[in-house]
ROPAMI-936462 format. One record per residue (C-alpha): residue in three letters; y, z, x. Coordinates in steps of 0.2 Angstrom, whole numbers, padded with zeros to 4 digits, always signed. Each point is the difference from the previous one (the first is absolute). Layout:
BEGIN
ALAYZX/...
This chain:
BEGIN
MET+0000+0000+0000/PRO+0017-0005+0008/VAL+0012+0014+0002/PRO+0017-0002-0009/ASN+0016+0001+0010/THR+0008+0013-0011/VAL+0012+0014+0004/GLU-0013+0013-0005/ASN-0012-0007+0013/LYS+0014-0001+0013/GLU+0003+0019-0003/ASN-0019+0004+0002/CYS-0002-0011+0015/ILE-0004+0008+0017/CYS+0003-0015+0011/LEU+0015+0009+0008/LYS-0012+0014+0006/CYS-0013-0012+0008/PRO-0001+0001+0019/THR+0000-0020+0000/PHE+0017+0000-0010/SER+0013-0005+0013/SER+0019+0001+0002/CYS+0001-0019-0004/MET-0009+0003-0017/SER+0012+0014-0003/GLU+0015-0010+0004/SER-0006-0014-0011/LYS-0003+0012-0014/GLU-0018-0005-0001/GLY-0015+0009-0008/LEU-0012+0000-0014/PHE-0010-0013+0010/CYS-0014+0001-0012/ALA+0011-0008-0013/THR+0013-0010+0010/GLY-0011-0006+0014/LYS+0002-0003+0018/SER+0014+0007+0010/GLY+0012-0011+0008/CYS-0001+0011+0016/GLU-0012+0000+0014/ILE-0014+0012-0003/GLU-0006+0012+0013/LYS-0015+0007-0008/GLN-0003+0018+0001/GLU-0008+0009-0014/CYS-0001-0007-0018/ILE+0003+0014-0014/CYS-0001-0012-0015/GLU-0016+0008-0006/SER+0008+0017-0002/CYS+0015-0008-0010/PRO+0001+0005-0019/ILE+0003-0018-0004/ASP-0018-0004+0008/ARG-0007+0013-0012/GLU+0010-0005-0015/TYR-0004-0019+0001/GLN-0018+0004+0007/LEU+0002-0011+0015/THR-0014+0009+0010/ALA-0008+0011-0014/ASN-0014-0012-0004/LEU-0005-0003+0018/ASP-0016+0007+0009/LEU+0002+0009+0016/MET-0004-0015+0011/GLU+0013-0010-0009/LYS+0013+0014+0002/MET-0003+0000+0018/ILE+0002-0019+0002/LEU+0016+0001-0011/LYS+0007+0015+0010/MET+0000-0012+0015/ASN+0008-0014-0009/GLN+0010+0008-0014/PHE+0017-0001+0008/TYR+0009-0009-0015/CYS+0016-0001+0011/GLU-0010-0012+0011/ASN-0013-0008-0012/GLY+0010-0002-0016/PRO-0001+0008-0017/ALA-0015+0008-0009/LYS-0009-0012-0011/
């Protein structure tokens, strides 16, 4: 299920707290990557916290995955680099 780009979702978004979130993203006022897609900034991957986001739970982005799928997703989730949730 696609994540809507709404004010409520922006308020619940934890992208700003992510270790991968950069000053470039902040200056560009980016965030809510699961809805808006890839960042226009260069990504220096650190840790992805998307799975712990309330939006992930609300839209069940990872809820129906088994453990192996979650491990693979954890390595590739990075919506800021890979685009929006589908």
